C-alpha positions in Angstrom: -22.6 -53.1 -34.4 -20.9 -56.0 -32.7 -17.5 -55.6 -31.1 -15.1 -58.6 -31.3 -12.1 -59.2 -29.1 -9.8 -62.0 -27.9 -10.4 -63.2 -24.4 -7.4 -63.6 -22.2 -8.3 -66.0 -19.4 -5.8 -64.8 -16.8 -6.4 -61.1 -17.3 -6.3 -59.0 -15.2 -3.5 -60.6 -13.3 -4.3 -59.5 -9.7 -7.5 -58.8 -7.8 -6.3 -55.3 -6.9 -5.7 -54.5 -10.6 -9.2 -55.6 -11.5 -11.0 -53.0 -9.5 -13.9 -51.9 -11.6 -15.9 -48.6 -11.4 -19.7 -48.6 -10.8 -20.3 -49.3 -14.5 -18.1 -52.5 -14.5 -15.2 -51.0 -16.5 -11.7 -52.1 -15.5 -9.4 -49.3 -14.4 -6.5 -50.0 -16.8 -4.3 -47.2 -15.1 -4.4 -49.3 -11.9 -3.0 -52.4 -13.7 0.6 -51.2 -13.7 1.7 -54.0 -16.1 5.0 -53.5 -17.9 5.8 -56.1 -20.6 8.5 -55.2 -23.0 7.1 -55.1 -26.6 10.2 -57.1 -27.7 8.8 -60.0 -25.7 5.3 -59.6 -27.0 6.5 -59.8 -30.6 9.2 -62.4 -29.9 12.0 -60.1 -31.1 15.4 -61.4 -30.0 18.8 -59.6 -30.4 21.1 -61.2 -32.9 24.2 -62.4 -30.9 27.4 -60.3 -31.3 25.6 -57.4 -32.9 24.2 -54.2 -31.5 21.8 -53.2 -34.2 20.1 -56.5 -35.4 17.1 -58.3 -34.1 15.3 -61.3 -35.4 11.8 -62.8 -35.1 10.0 -65.8 -36.5 6.5 -64.8 -37.8 4.0 -66.6 -35.7 0.2 -66.9 -36.0 -0.3 -64.1 -33.5 1.6 -61.7 -35.8 -0.1 -62.4 -39.1 -3.1 -60.8 -40.9 -6.1 -62.8 -42.3 -4.1 -63.5 -45.5 -1.4 -65.3 -43.5 1.3 -62.6 -43.9 3.0 -60.4 -41.3 0.5 -57.7 -40.2 1.5 -54.2 -41.4 0.9 -52.7 -38.0 3.1 -55.3 -36.3 5.9 -54.6 -38.9 5.6 -50.9 -38.2 5.7 -51.4 -34.4 8.7 -53.7 -34.6 10.6 -51.2 -36.8 9.9 -48.5 -34.2 11.2 -50.7 -31.4 14.4 -51.6 -33.2 15.0 -48.0 -34.3 14.4 -46.6 -30.8 16.7 -49.2 -29.2 19.4 -48.3 -31.7 19.0 -44.5 -31.3 19.0 -44.8 -27.5 21.9 -47.2 -27.1 24.2 -44.5 -25.9 24.2 -42.4 -22.8 22.9 -39.3 -24.6 19.5 -37.9 -23.7 16.6 -40.2 -24.4 14.9 -39.7 -27.8 11.2 -40.4 -28.4 9.6 -41.2 -31.8 8.3 -38.2 -33.6 7.6 -39.7 -37.0 7.8 -43.1 -38.6 7.6 -44.0 -42.3 7.4 -47.6 -43.5 7.6 -49.0 -47.0 6.5 -52.5 -47.7 8.5 -54.3 -50.5 7.0 -57.8 -50.2 4.8 -59.9 -47.9 6.3 -61.9 -45.0 4.6 -65.3 -44.8 3.8 -67.2 -41.6 6.8 -69.1 -40.3 9.4 -66.9 -42.1 12.3 -65.7 -40.0 13.1 -62.0 -40.6 16.0 -59.9 -39.4 15.6 -56.3 -38.6 18.8 -54.3 -39.1 19.1 -50.7 -37.9 21.4 -48.0 -39.2 21.8 -44.7 -37.4 21.9 -41.9 -40.0 22.1 -39.1 -37.5 22.2 -38.9 -33.7 22.4 -35.5 -32.0 21.5 -34.1 -28.6 17.9 -33.4 -29.5 17.2 -35.5 -32.7 18.0 -38.8 -34.2 17.3 -40.5 -37.5 17.5 -44.3 -38.0 16.8 -46.6 -41.0 15.5 -50.1 -40.2 15.5 -52.8 -42.9 13.6 -56.1 -42.5 15.0 -58.9 -44.6 13.7 -62.4 -45.2 15.9 -65.5 -44.6 16.8 -65.5 -48.3 18.2 -61.9 -48.0 15.4 -60.2 -49.9 14.1 -56.9 -48.5 10.6 -57.0 -47.0 10.2 -53.6 -45.3 12.2 -50.4 -44.9 11.4 -47.9 -42.1 12.7 -44.4 -41.3 12.4 -43.6 -37.6 12.8 -39.9 -36.5 13.1 -39.3 -32.8 13.3 -36.2 -30.7 14.2 -35.2 -27.1 11.3 -34.0 -25.0 
């Protein structure tokens, strides 16, 4: 079996973080790197809204068929749903379950808008629906994010 991976030339970012154990394995817990996933995916808030984010599907977000990767769509829906559910000063909620329905593929270069709608927000639980639409207004994915307080 052969393992394949992408090589990142400037990783790890600091000599201290690259401390390796005797077997040459990098101690990832020592890295302490915090990069918001919004930045990784290129999600940007839509101006003058609190519940909409947009992203242009780049090469790093597509599957081998040239469409938005399903796992990326799932992760983006979770990010937008969590940001919406936790936009108030109530106790922080953490994702407990996530359901995503794919309506149509999202091709490379397409700009999509993710719109979140809070269906319920209580002290210990929240439910949010996230719809991803194409630039022509057609629905691409629908997610249901359920989050709980710890």
